[in-house]
PyMOL CGO cylinders between C-alpha atoms (Angstrom):
from pymol import cmd
from pymol.cgo import CYLINDER

trace = [
    CYLINDER, 85.10, 76.93, 75.86, 82.53, 78.75, 73.84, 0.3, 1, 1, 1, 1, 1, 1,
    CYLINDER, 82.53, 78.75, 73.84, 80.82, 81.65, 75.45, 0.3, 1, 1, 1, 1, 1, 1,
    CYLINDER, 80.82, 81.65, 75.45, 77.71, 83.57, 74.54, 0.3, 1, 1, 1, 1, 1, 1,
    CYLINDER, 77.71, 83.57, 74.54, 77.49, 87.43, 74.74, 0.3, 1, 1, 1, 1, 1, 1,
    CYLINDER, 77.49, 87.43, 74.74, 75.75, 87.24, 77.90, 0.3, 1, 1, 1, 1, 1, 1,
    CYLINDER, 75.75, 87.24, 77.90, 78.58, 85.55, 79.82, 0.3, 1, 1, 1, 1, 1, 1,
    CYLINDER, 78.58, 85.55, 79.82, 81.22, 87.56, 78.14, 0.3, 1, 1, 1, 1, 1, 1,
    CYLINDER, 81.22, 87.56, 78.14, 79.48, 90.72, 79.31, 0.3, 1, 1, 1, 1, 1, 1,
    CYLINDER, 79.48, 90.72, 79.31, 79.10, 89.23, 82.77, 0.3, 1, 1, 1, 1, 1, 1,
    CYLINDER, 79.10, 89.23, 82.77, 82.85, 88.35, 82.64, 0.3, 1, 1, 1, 1, 1, 1,
    CYLINDER, 82.85, 88.35, 82.64, 83.55, 91.99, 81.56, 0.3, 1, 1, 1, 1, 1, 1,
    CYLINDER, 83.55, 91.99, 81.56, 81.73, 93.54, 84.57, 0.3, 1, 1, 1, 1, 1, 1,
    CYLINDER, 81.73, 93.54, 84.57, 83.18, 91.28, 87.15, 0.3, 1, 1, 1, 1, 1, 1,
    CYLINDER, 83.18, 91.28, 87.15, 86.61, 92.19, 85.99, 0.3, 1, 1, 1, 1, 1, 1,
    CYLINDER, 86.61, 92.19, 85.99, 85.61, 96.09, 86.02, 0.3, 1, 1, 1, 1, 1, 1,
    CYLINDER, 85.61, 96.09, 86.02, 84.59, 95.44, 89.55, 0.3, 1, 1, 1, 1, 1, 1,
    CYLINDER, 84.59, 95.44, 89.55, 87.89, 93.82, 90.26, 0.3, 1, 1, 1, 1, 1, 1,
    CYLINDER, 87.89, 93.82, 90.26, 89.69, 96.65, 88.75, 0.3, 1, 1, 1, 1, 1, 1,
    CYLINDER, 89.69, 96.65, 88.75, 87.76, 99.32, 91.06, 0.3, 1, 1, 1, 1, 1, 1,
    CYLINDER, 87.76, 99.32, 91.06, 88.60, 97.01, 94.14, 0.3, 1, 1, 1, 1, 1, 1,
    CYLINDER, 88.60, 97.01, 94.14, 92.07, 97.24, 93.19, 0.3, 1, 1, 1, 1, 1, 1,
    CYLINDER, 92.07, 97.24, 93.19, 92.08, 100.83, 92.87, 0.3, 1, 1, 1, 1, 1, 1,
    CYLINDER, 92.08, 100.83, 92.87, 90.57, 101.22, 96.29, 0.3, 1, 1, 1, 1, 1, 1,
    CYLINDER, 90.57, 101.22, 96.29, 92.98, 99.13, 97.74, 0.3, 1, 1, 1, 1, 1, 1,
    CYLINDER, 92.98, 99.13, 97.74, 95.91, 101.51, 96.17, 0.3, 1, 1, 1, 1, 1, 1,
    CYLINDER, 95.91, 101.51, 96.17, 94.04, 104.33, 97.46, 0.3, 1, 1, 1, 1, 1, 1,
    CYLINDER, 94.04, 104.33, 97.46, 94.26, 102.94, 101.03, 0.3, 1, 1, 1, 1, 1, 1,
    CYLINDER, 94.26, 102.94, 101.03, 97.98, 102.27, 100.54, 0.3, 1, 1, 1, 1, 1, 1,
    CYLINDER, 97.98, 102.27, 100.54, 98.70, 105.64, 99.30, 0.3, 1, 1, 1, 1, 1, 1,
    CYLINDER, 98.70, 105.64, 99.30, 97.02, 106.66, 102.49, 0.3, 1, 1, 1, 1, 1, 1,
    CYLINDER, 97.02, 106.66, 102.49, 99.08, 104.43, 104.91, 0.3, 1, 1, 1, 1, 1, 1,
    CYLINDER, 99.08, 104.43, 104.91, 102.20, 105.76, 103.15, 0.3, 1, 1, 1, 1, 1, 1,
    CYLINDER, 102.20, 105.76, 103.15, 100.84, 109.37, 103.69, 0.3, 1, 1, 1, 1, 1, 1,
    CYLINDER, 100.84, 109.37, 103.69, 100.37, 108.76, 107.34, 0.3, 1, 1, 1, 1, 1, 1,
    CYLINDER, 100.37, 108.76, 107.34, 103.30, 106.60, 108.15, 0.3, 1, 1, 1, 1, 1, 1,
    CYLINDER, 103.30, 106.60, 108.15, 105.77, 108.33, 105.86, 0.3, 1, 1, 1, 1, 1, 1,
    CYLINDER, 105.77, 108.33, 105.86, 108.03, 105.00, 105.60, 0.3, 1, 1, 1, 1, 1, 1,
    CYLINDER, 108.03, 105.00, 105.60, 111.62, 105.11, 104.51, 0.3, 1, 1, 1, 1, 1, 1,
    CYLINDER, 111.62, 105.11, 104.51, 112.89, 103.30, 101.13, 0.3, 1, 1, 1, 1, 1, 1,
    CYLINDER, 112.89, 103.30, 101.13, 113.03, 99.71, 102.45, 0.3, 1, 1, 1, 1, 1, 1,
    CYLINDER, 113.03, 99.71, 102.45, 109.64, 99.96, 103.95, 0.3, 1, 1, 1, 1, 1, 1,
    CYLINDER, 109.64, 99.96, 103.95, 108.16, 101.40, 100.96, 0.3, 1, 1, 1, 1, 1, 1,
    CYLINDER, 108.16, 101.40, 100.96, 109.78, 98.82, 98.76, 0.3, 1, 1, 1, 1, 1, 1,
    CYLINDER, 109.78, 98.82, 98.76, 108.46, 95.81, 101.00, 0.3, 1, 1, 1, 1, 1, 1,
    CYLINDER, 108.46, 95.81, 101.00, 104.84, 97.73, 100.95, 0.3, 1, 1, 1, 1, 1, 1,
    CYLINDER, 104.84, 97.73, 100.95, 105.02, 97.64, 97.22, 0.3, 1, 1, 1, 1, 1, 1,
    CYLINDER, 105.02, 97.64, 97.22, 105.80, 94.06, 96.80, 0.3, 1, 1, 1, 1, 1, 1,
    CYLINDER, 105.80, 94.06, 96.80, 103.16, 93.12, 99.35, 0.3, 1, 1, 1, 1, 1, 1,
    CYLINDER, 103.16, 93.12, 99.35, 100.57, 95.28, 97.45, 0.3, 1, 1, 1, 1, 1, 1,
    CYLINDER, 100.57, 95.28, 97.45, 101.52, 93.63, 94.34, 0.3, 1, 1, 1, 1, 1, 1,
    CYLINDER, 101.52, 93.63, 94.34, 101.23, 90.42, 95.78, 0.3, 1, 1, 1, 1, 1, 1,
    CYLINDER, 101.23, 90.42, 95.78, 97.71, 91.25, 96.95, 0.3, 1, 1, 1, 1, 1, 1,
    CYLINDER, 97.71, 91.25, 96.95, 96.82, 92.79, 93.65, 0.3, 1, 1, 1, 1, 1, 1,
    CYLINDER, 96.82, 92.79, 93.65, 97.70, 89.98, 91.69, 0.3, 1, 1, 1, 1, 1, 1,
    CYLINDER, 97.70, 89.98, 91.69, 95.52, 87.70, 94.10, 0.3, 1, 1, 1, 1, 1, 1,
    CYLINDER, 95.52, 87.70, 94.10, 92.87, 89.92, 93.78, 0.3, 1, 1, 1, 1, 1, 1,
    CYLINDER, 92.87, 89.92, 93.78, 93.07, 89.95, 90.03, 0.3, 1, 1, 1, 1, 1, 1,
    CYLINDER, 93.07, 89.95, 90.03, 93.22, 86.19, 89.92, 0.3, 1, 1, 1, 1, 1, 1,
    CYLINDER, 93.22, 86.19, 89.92, 90.48, 85.71, 92.05, 0.3, 1, 1, 1, 1, 1, 1,
    CYLINDER, 90.48, 85.71, 92.05, 88.23, 87.98, 89.84, 0.3, 1, 1, 1, 1, 1, 1,
    CYLINDER, 88.23, 87.98, 89.84, 89.49, 86.45, 86.62, 0.3, 1, 1, 1, 1, 1, 1,
    CYLINDER, 89.49, 86.45, 86.62, 88.39, 82.92, 88.22, 0.3, 1, 1, 1, 1, 1, 1,
    CYLINDER, 88.39, 82.92, 88.22, 84.92, 84.20, 89.16, 0.3, 1, 1, 1, 1, 1, 1,
    CYLINDER, 84.92, 84.20, 89.16, 84.46, 85.87, 86.15, 0.3, 1, 1, 1, 1, 1, 1,
    CYLINDER, 84.46, 85.87, 86.15, 85.27, 82.99, 83.61, 0.3, 1, 1, 1, 1, 1, 1,
    CYLINDER, 85.27, 82.99, 83.61, 86.96, 80.28, 85.56, 0.3, 1, 1, 1, 1, 1, 1,
    CYLINDER, 86.96, 80.28, 85.56, 90.52, 82.04, 84.98, 0.3, 1, 1, 1, 1, 1, 1,
    CYLINDER, 90.52, 82.04, 84.98, 90.19, 81.89, 81.13, 0.3, 1, 1, 1, 1, 1, 1,
    CYLINDER, 90.19, 81.89, 81.13, 92.41, 84.89, 80.02, 0.3, 1, 1, 1, 1, 1, 1,
    CYLINDER, 92.41, 84.89, 80.02, 90.40, 86.84, 77.41, 0.3, 1, 1, 1, 1, 1, 1,
    CYLINDER, 90.40, 86.84, 77.41, 91.15, 90.13, 76.09, 0.3, 1, 1, 1, 1, 1, 1,
    CYLINDER, 91.15, 90.13, 76.09, 87.91, 91.77, 77.26, 0.3, 1, 1, 1, 1, 1, 1,
    CYLINDER, 87.91, 91.77, 77.26, 88.83, 90.68, 80.92, 0.3, 1, 1, 1, 1, 1, 1,
    CYLINDER, 88.83, 90.68, 80.92, 91.92, 92.78, 80.77, 0.3, 1, 1, 1, 1, 1, 1,
    CYLINDER, 91.92, 92.78, 80.77, 89.94, 95.50, 79.09, 0.3, 1, 1, 1, 1, 1, 1,
    CYLINDER, 89.94, 95.50, 79.09, 87.34, 95.37, 81.90, 0.3, 1, 1, 1, 1, 1, 1,
    CYLINDER, 87.34, 95.37, 81.90, 90.01, 95.30, 84.76, 0.3, 1, 1, 1, 1, 1, 1,
    CYLINDER, 90.01, 95.30, 84.76, 91.84, 98.49, 83.19, 0.3, 1, 1, 1, 1, 1, 1,
    CYLINDER, 91.84, 98.49, 83.19, 88.49, 100.26, 82.47, 0.3, 1, 1, 1, 1, 1, 1,
    CYLINDER, 88.49, 100.26, 82.47, 87.50, 99.54, 86.05, 0.3, 1, 1, 1, 1, 1, 1,
    CYLINDER, 87.50, 99.54, 86.05, 90.91, 101.20, 87.23, 0.3, 1, 1, 1, 1, 1, 1,
    CYLINDER, 90.91, 101.20, 87.23, 90.75, 104.30, 85.04, 0.3, 1, 1, 1, 1, 1, 1,
    CYLINDER, 90.75, 104.30, 85.04, 87.10, 105.05, 85.80, 0.3, 1, 1, 1, 1, 1, 1,
    CYLINDER, 87.10, 105.05, 85.80, 87.64, 104.78, 89.39, 0.3, 1, 1, 1, 1, 1, 1,
    CYLINDER, 87.64, 104.78, 89.39, 90.79, 106.89, 89.17, 0.3, 1, 1, 1, 1, 1, 1,
    CYLINDER, 90.79, 106.89, 89.17, 89.11, 109.59, 87.14, 0.3, 1, 1, 1, 1, 1, 1,
    CYLINDER, 89.11, 109.59, 87.14, 85.29, 109.60, 88.97, 0.3, 1, 1, 1, 1, 1, 1,
    CYLINDER, 85.29, 109.60, 88.97, 85.97, 108.51, 92.58, 0.3, 1, 1, 1, 1, 1, 1,
    CYLINDER, 85.97, 108.51, 92.58, 89.65, 108.42, 93.72, 0.3, 1, 1, 1, 1, 1, 1,
    CYLINDER, 89.65, 108.42, 93.72, 89.70, 111.97, 94.82, 0.3, 1, 1, 1, 1, 1, 1,
    CYLINDER, 89.70, 111.97, 94.82, 86.55, 111.64, 96.98, 0.3, 1, 1, 1, 1, 1, 1,
    CYLINDER, 86.55, 111.64, 96.98, 87.85, 108.48, 98.47, 0.3, 1, 1, 1, 1, 1, 1,
    CYLINDER, 87.85, 108.48, 98.47, 90.93, 109.68, 99.60, 0.3, 1, 1, 1, 1, 1, 1,
    CYLINDER, 90.93, 109.68, 99.60, 89.19, 112.84, 101.07, 0.3, 1, 1, 1, 1, 1, 1,
    CYLINDER, 89.19, 112.84, 101.07, 87.02, 110.56, 103.03, 0.3, 1, 1, 1, 1, 1, 1,
    CYLINDER, 87.02, 110.56, 103.03, 89.89, 108.07, 104.24, 0.3, 1, 1, 1, 1, 1, 1,
    CYLINDER, 89.89, 108.07, 104.24, 91.87, 110.88, 105.54, 0.3, 1, 1, 1, 1, 1, 1,
    CYLINDER, 91.87, 110.88, 105.54, 88.61, 112.24, 107.25, 0.3, 1, 1, 1, 1, 1, 1,
    CYLINDER, 88.61, 112.24, 107.25, 87.98, 108.84, 108.88, 0.3, 1, 1, 1, 1, 1, 1,
    CYLINDER, 87.98, 108.84, 108.88, 91.82, 108.85, 110.01, 0.3, 1, 1, 1, 1, 1, 1,
    CYLINDER, 91.82, 108.85, 110.01, 91.58, 112.02, 111.61, 0.3, 1, 1, 1, 1, 1, 1,
    CYLINDER, 91.58, 112.02, 111.61, 88.28, 111.32, 113.37, 0.3, 1, 1, 1, 1, 1, 1,
    CYLINDER, 88.28, 111.32, 113.37, 89.66, 108.02, 114.59, 0.3, 1, 1, 1, 1, 1, 1,
    CYLINDER, 89.66, 108.02, 114.59, 93.04, 109.58, 115.76, 0.3, 1, 1, 1, 1, 1, 1,
    CYLINDER, 93.04, 109.58, 115.76, 91.17, 112.43, 117.70, 0.3, 1, 1, 1, 1, 1, 1,
    CYLINDER, 91.17, 112.43, 117.70, 88.93, 109.72, 119.49, 0.3, 1, 1, 1, 1, 1, 1,
    CYLINDER, 88.93, 109.72, 119.49, 92.01, 107.66, 120.35, 0.3, 1, 1, 1, 1, 1, 1,
    CYLINDER, 92.01, 107.66, 120.35, 93.67, 110.80, 121.47, 0.3, 1, 1, 1, 1, 1, 1,
    CYLINDER, 93.67, 110.80, 121.47, 90.62, 111.60, 123.85, 0.3, 1, 1, 1, 1, 1, 1,
    CYLINDER, 90.62, 111.60, 123.85, 90.30, 107.89, 125.10, 0.3, 1, 1, 1, 1, 1, 1,
    CYLINDER, 90.30, 107.89, 125.10, 94.17, 108.24, 126.07, 0.3, 1, 1, 1, 1, 1, 1,
    CYLINDER, 94.17, 108.24, 126.07, 93.47, 111.33, 127.82, 0.3, 1, 1, 1, 1, 1, 1,
    CYLINDER, 93.47, 111.33, 127.82, 90.67, 109.91, 129.80, 0.3, 1, 1, 1, 1, 1, 1,
    CYLINDER, 90.67, 109.91, 129.80, 92.02, 106.80, 130.86, 0.3, 1, 1, 1, 1, 1, 1,
    CYLINDER, 92.02, 106.80, 130.86, 95.69, 108.54, 131.77, 0.3, 1, 1, 1, 1, 1, 1,
    CYLINDER, 95.69, 108.54, 131.77, 93.82, 111.47, 133.71, 0.3, 1, 1, 1, 1, 1, 1,
    CYLINDER, 93.82, 111.47, 133.71, 93.51, 109.54, 137.01, 0.3, 1, 1, 1, 1, 1, 1,
    CYLINDER, 93.51, 109.54, 137.01, 97.21, 108.65, 136.78, 0.3, 1, 1, 1, 1, 1, 1,
    CYLINDER, 97.21, 108.65, 136.78, 98.42, 112.09, 136.03, 0.3, 1, 1, 1, 1, 1, 1,
    CYLINDER, 98.42, 112.09, 136.03, 95.90, 113.55, 138.81, 0.3, 1, 1, 1, 1, 1, 1,
    CYLINDER, 95.90, 113.55, 138.81, 97.40, 111.22, 141.29, 0.3, 1, 1, 1, 1, 1, 1,
    CYLINDER, 97.40, 111.22, 141.29, 100.86, 112.19, 140.13, 0.3, 1, 1, 1, 1, 1, 1,
    CYLINDER, 100.86, 112.19, 140.13, 100.18, 115.80, 140.77, 0.3, 1, 1, 1, 1, 1, 1,
    CYLINDER, 100.18, 115.80, 140.77, 98.34, 115.18, 144.27, 0.3, 1, 1, 1, 1, 1, 1,
    CYLINDER, 98.34, 115.18, 144.27, 101.84, 113.38, 145.32, 0.3, 1, 1, 1, 1, 1, 1,
    CYLINDER, 101.84, 113.38, 145.32, 104.32, 115.87, 144.00, 0.3, 1, 1, 1, 1, 1, 1,
    CYLINDER, 104.32, 115.87, 144.00, 102.65, 119.04, 145.79, 0.3, 1, 1, 1, 1, 1, 1,
    CYLINDER, 102.65, 119.04, 145.79, 103.43, 117.67, 149.34, 0.3, 1, 1, 1, 1, 1, 1,
    CYLINDER, 103.43, 117.67, 149.34, 106.84, 116.74, 148.27, 0.3, 1, 1, 1, 1, 1, 1,
    CYLINDER, 106.84, 116.74, 148.27, 107.57, 120.25, 146.97, 0.3, 1, 1, 1, 1, 1, 1,
    CYLINDER, 107.57, 120.25, 146.97, 106.03, 121.53, 150.13, 0.3, 1, 1, 1, 1, 1, 1,
    CYLINDER, 106.03, 121.53, 150.13, 108.18, 119.59, 152.45, 0.3, 1, 1, 1, 1, 1, 1,
    CYLINDER, 108.18, 119.59, 152.45, 111.28, 120.23, 150.46, 0.3, 1, 1, 1, 1, 1, 1,
    CYLINDER, 111.28, 120.23, 150.46, 110.87, 124.17, 150.84, 0.3, 1, 1, 1, 1, 1, 1,
    CYLINDER, 110.87, 124.17, 150.84, 110.06, 123.56, 154.50, 0.3, 1, 1, 1, 1, 1, 1,
    CYLINDER, 110.06, 123.56, 154.50, 113.23, 121.48, 155.08, 0.3, 1, 1, 1, 1, 1, 1,
    CYLINDER, 113.23, 121.48, 155.08, 115.41, 123.72, 153.00, 0.3, 1, 1, 1, 1, 1, 1,
    CYLINDER, 115.41, 123.72, 153.00, 116.37, 121.10, 150.42, 0.3, 1, 1, 1, 1, 1, 1,
    CYLINDER, 116.37, 121.10, 150.42, 116.88, 122.68, 147.08, 0.3, 1, 1, 1, 1, 1, 1,
    CYLINDER, 116.88, 122.68, 147.08, 113.80, 122.35, 144.89, 0.3, 1, 1, 1, 1, 1, 1,
    CYLINDER, 113.80, 122.35, 144.89, 116.13, 121.52, 141.73, 0.3, 1, 1, 1, 1, 1, 1,
    CYLINDER, 116.13, 121.52, 141.73, 117.39, 118.48, 143.44, 0.3, 1, 1, 1, 1, 1, 1,
    CYLINDER, 117.39, 118.48, 143.44, 114.23, 117.05, 144.50, 0.3, 1, 1, 1, 1, 1, 1,
    CYLINDER, 114.23, 117.05, 144.50, 112.79, 117.61, 141.02, 0.3, 1, 1, 1, 1, 1, 1,
    CYLINDER, 112.79, 117.61, 141.02, 115.63, 115.97, 139.25, 0.3, 1, 1, 1, 1, 1, 1,
    CYLINDER, 115.63, 115.97, 139.25, 114.98, 113.01, 141.52, 0.3, 1, 1, 1, 1, 1, 1,
    CYLINDER, 114.98, 113.01, 141.52, 111.32, 112.88, 140.83, 0.3, 1, 1, 1, 1, 1, 1,
    CYLINDER, 111.32, 112.88, 140.83, 111.60, 113.61, 137.36, 0.3, 1, 1, 1, 1, 1, 1,
    CYLINDER, 111.60, 113.61, 137.36, 113.92, 110.61, 136.85, 0.3, 1, 1, 1, 1, 1, 1,
    CYLINDER, 113.92, 110.61, 136.85, 111.19, 108.59, 137.54, 0.3, 1, 1, 1, 1, 1, 1,
    CYLINDER, 111.19, 108.59, 137.54, 108.29, 110.91, 136.03, 0.3, 1, 1, 1, 1, 1, 1,
    CYLINDER, 108.29, 110.91, 136.03, 106.40, 108.64, 133.35, 0.3, 1, 1, 1, 1, 1, 1,
    CYLINDER, 106.40, 108.64, 133.35, 103.41, 111.10, 132.80, 0.3, 1, 1, 1, 1, 1, 1,
    CYLINDER, 103.41, 111.10, 132.80, 105.53, 114.15, 132.24, 0.3, 1, 1, 1, 1, 1, 1,
    CYLINDER, 105.53, 114.15, 132.24, 103.79, 116.38, 129.72, 0.3, 1, 1, 1, 1, 1, 1,
    CYLINDER, 103.79, 116.38, 129.72, 105.42, 117.47, 126.66, 0.3, 1, 1, 1, 1, 1, 1,
    CYLINDER, 105.42, 117.47, 126.66, 105.92, 121.13, 125.82, 0.3, 1, 1, 1, 1, 1, 1,
]
cmd.load_cgo(trace, "trace")
């Protein structure tokens, strides 16, 4: 199929955009690996999943750009897109993703504390009379505490 310069430029720019998308996906994968700190096998599985996803995205953009015809400028656009992103934007996107992660983590922690507060307060209200009666009856406090802490779900970590 003969392509004019305009369609070749379109194909080049679409593949450049595809390279940028792949580089963004790689940065997201790097952030996930930083956060989760997976072991060797999980890292290998994650790498395989990333490359399957990357290949799918590459083929998708190749199909959009020129109906999956492999041309040199398509590969060149893809590689230039990856390199431009890594040189110009990667540092800022990684910092932004880490900031979003920290904010989301803090929000979830606050929501967890709000949701569990009534349960913790109820537990604390129930434990005080038990401690009082154990002292009044002369039962050793450690025995009562061991019995109660066995069933303690909401125990605060030190």
